[in-house]
Structure formats: structure tokens, C-alpha cells
N, C-alpha and C positions, 0 to 999 in steps of 0.2 A: 143905215150909214155905219153904225158901230160894227155891224156884221161884216161889211166890206173891208173896214180897216183891219179887223181881226184876221180875215182870210189873207189879206195882203201881207201882214206881218208874218203869218205862218209860212207863206210862200217864200218870203225873203230869207227867213231863218233856214228853211229847208235848202234853198239854193246855196247859202253859205256853207251849210253842213256837207252837202254833196261835193263841194269844191275843196273841202278840207283835206290836207295831206299830212300824214304823221311825220314827226321828226325822224331823221335818219337813225337806224338802229346802230348802236355803238359797235365799233370794229371788234372782231373776234380775236384781236391780237394787240398787245401793248408792248412796245420795245423801248428800253431805256439804255443809254450808253454813257459811260463815264471814262474820261481820259486821265492818265496820271503820268508823272515823271518825277524821279527822285535821283539826286546825285549823292552818293554815300562815300564816306571815307572808310576807315577800317572798322566801322561799327554798323550794325544793322538798323536801318531806318524804316519803320513801318509806314504804310500809306493807308489812310482811312477814307473809305468812300461810303456814300449813302444813296440808297435807292428808295423810291416810293413803293409802299405796299399796294397790293391790288385792292381797290375799293369794292367791297362786296355789293354795293348798290348797283354796280355795273352788270352783275350777273354772277355766274358760278365759275370759280377758277378750276381749270381742268389740268393744266400742266405748267411747269416752270422749267425753263432751260437757261443756264448761264454759260456764256462763252468768255473765256479768259485768254487774252493775247498779250504777250510781253516781248520786248526787244531789249537785249543786253548789248551794251557797247562801252568802250573805253575801260574795260577791265584791266587792272594793273597790279601785278604781284612781282616782288623781287625775292631772289633766293641767293644764299651765300654758303659756301662750304667752309666750315671752320675746322675741318680735320687737318691732320699733319701730312696727309697724302692725297693725291688726286683720286677722284672717284666719279662714278656715274650714278645717276638717279632716275628712276622711272617716275615722271611727274604727270599728274593729271589735275586739270582745273575745270571746275564746273560751276554752273549757276542753278540754284534751287529757288523756286518761287512758291511760297505757301499762300493758299487762299483760305481765309478763316471767315466763316459766315454760317448762318443757320442751315443745318442739314448738309453742309458741304463736307462730305466724308468719303474716303476711299473704302473704309470698313468701319466697324464699331469704334475703333480706337485711333484711327489715322486720319488726320486732316487732309483735305485735298491739296495736292502739290503738283508742280510740273518741274522739269529739269532739262538742261542741255549741257553738252560737253563742249568746252571751249578749247581745250588743249590736252593732248595725250602723246607723250614721246619720251625717249631716253635722252637725258641731258648730261654732258660731260663737264665736270668741274675740276679746276686746277687746285693745287695745294693752297691752303689758306695763307694769305699774304701778311697776316698780322694786323690788318686794319678792318674794323667792322664798318664797312662803307657800302656794301652791296655793289661793288665796282671791281673791275679787273677780271682776270682769268678764273678766279675762284667763285664767280657769281654768274647768275642768269637772270635777265630781266624779261618778264612776259608782258607784252603790250598787245592787247586784242587788235588784230588787223582790220577786221570787218565786223559790222553788227550781225548779231545772230539772235534768233528768237523762236517761239513756238506758240501754237494755239491749242487750247484744251476746252472741251465742252463737258458740262456735267449737269445732272438733274439732282436737285436736293432730295434727301431722303424723306423729308416731310415738307408739306406745303403750308401748313398752318401759320408759321411765322411770317409768311408773305401775304397774308390776308388781313386787311384792316385799313385804317386811315392815317397811319403813321409812316415810319420809315424802316428800312432794313439795312443794318450796318454790314460792311464787308471790309476786312483788313487784308492787306497784301504785304507779305514779308519776304524780301529777297535776300538770299544769302550767297555770297561769293566764297567758295571754298576750294581747298586744294588738298591732295593726298600724294604721298611719295614713298618710295621704298628706301633703299640705301642711297646715300650714306646716312648714318644716324646723326651726324653733326651738321645738319643742314638748318640754317636759320631762314625764317620766312617773314616777309613784310608785305601785308596786304594794303595796298595804297587806296583802293576804292574802285568804283565803277559808276555807270549811269544806267538806270533801269527805267523804261517807259512802257506804256501799253494802254490797252482799253479793256473794260469789262462791260459786257452787254447782258442784260436780263430780258427774257421774253416771257410774257404771260399769255398763255392761250386760255380762252374762256368762252363759255356759252353766255351770250348776251341775255339780259333780262327780257322776258316776253313783252312785246308791244302789241296791243289790240289791232287787228286788221281794220282798214278803213271801212270795208263793207259791214263789218260787225258794228262799228260805231254808227254808221249811217242808218242801219236797220234799227238800232236802239233809239237813235234820234228821231226817226220817222214815227216809231211807235209812240214816243213821248209827245211829239207834236200832234199826232192824231188824237191822243187822249186829251191833251190840252184844248184842242180845237172843239172836240165834242163837249167838253165841260163848259167852255165859253158859250158855245151856241145854245146850250140848254139853259142858260141863265134867263130869268124872267125878262121879257121884252126883246130877247134875241132869238126866240124860237122861230123856225121857218114858217112863213105864211103860205096858205093854200093858194 
């Protein structure tokens, strides 16, 4: 009787083992995206984002790629000629966005950045009217007509800061700037702008090895056979002639 129960238990366990399926292997890619938006006046306002590190328990990190996208809109700058005569000035307006994070470098000494040109043209100014008001023929008001932006991808120079169970900080610093030639008596007032965008990090990795079902099944069968033989050899359970 005991022998029959033992054999039935072994058969049941074997059936369960043969029907076992391993958990899905972790994906070979992890993607994280963060959105941001900041409205700035005449000062630079940084944006701080946080991303999860790659958990080494998932496997081996092979590659890291960061994609930075930004959109500039509502840029506003005023100019005024304070000279005693009319003049023309070659004006250029641009937006520079710096990305500060582990390994985000263009070279050994330059942080990663992207830039777009918003305006480049010669502007005529009348003689100063005696009032510092950025209005009238002696002034020029730039108002960005349509949104403009750009996308940049980069690979960090080192992957070690991206491995762990903590977070990775990324700072975004947008700078609205202008440059101009003559006249020398040109006053500038930067009113501000709106900067928005997304930052995406992609981790490519080799997933940690998972035993094949057949390997586990063979190991389980061997274990069951050993247990069965051990049980059957106990006193009182030996096969009868």
C-alpha cells in the first residue's frame, strides 16, 4: 500500500514538473521618458529630471542612448538705438540648451548642448527719441512667430553611473541669447521665452540567464528517481518476488 502511494506521489510531482513553464525572460531594452516645460523671464531657469538606474539584477548593461528633444516658443527680445543718428544693426537671436548629466560630453571639457537660430537679419533703427521705452522708430521688437526646436541623441562616455538601484540626475539649462554688430549704442531687453521638451533614456542589456525548461525537467526527473529508489529500498517496501 505504501509503495503504491509513493509511486503515485512521484508520478504527480513529475506531471507538475513537466507542465512547468519558466517566467518570461526580461526584455532586452528599457525605455524611460520624461517631459518638461519652463517659462522663463530674463533669467536662466534650470530643469532637473531624474531617471532610474539600470538594475544589475536584470542582466548586463550593454549600451545607453539618450535622446533630447526641445521646442522653443514665445521668445521675446526688445532693442533700442540710443545713438544720436539712425543706424543699422545685424541682429542674431538663438536658443542654446545645455544637457548636464553623467558622461554627457561633446569632448573632455565641453558639456553636451544643442542650439537653434531664431532670427538673423539686418534691422534699421531711427535716431534715439530721448525716451528709454523700447518703442517708436528707434526700436525693434522681436516676437517669435512660430515654435522651433531640434532633437539630439547622444551616448554617455561612461555607463557605470547608470548601473545600480538608485537614480541618475539630468539638468537642462536653456539660454536665450542675442548678438549684434553696429550700432554700439544699442540697448537690449530680454523678456523671456517658453521651453518644453522630452528626454528619453534607453538601456540595452543582456538579460540574466534563465535555465531552460528541459534542463530543469531532467534535473527534476533525476531527483525523483533517486528519491523513489531510496524510498523503495526502505525496510518493508522492498519489491516482493
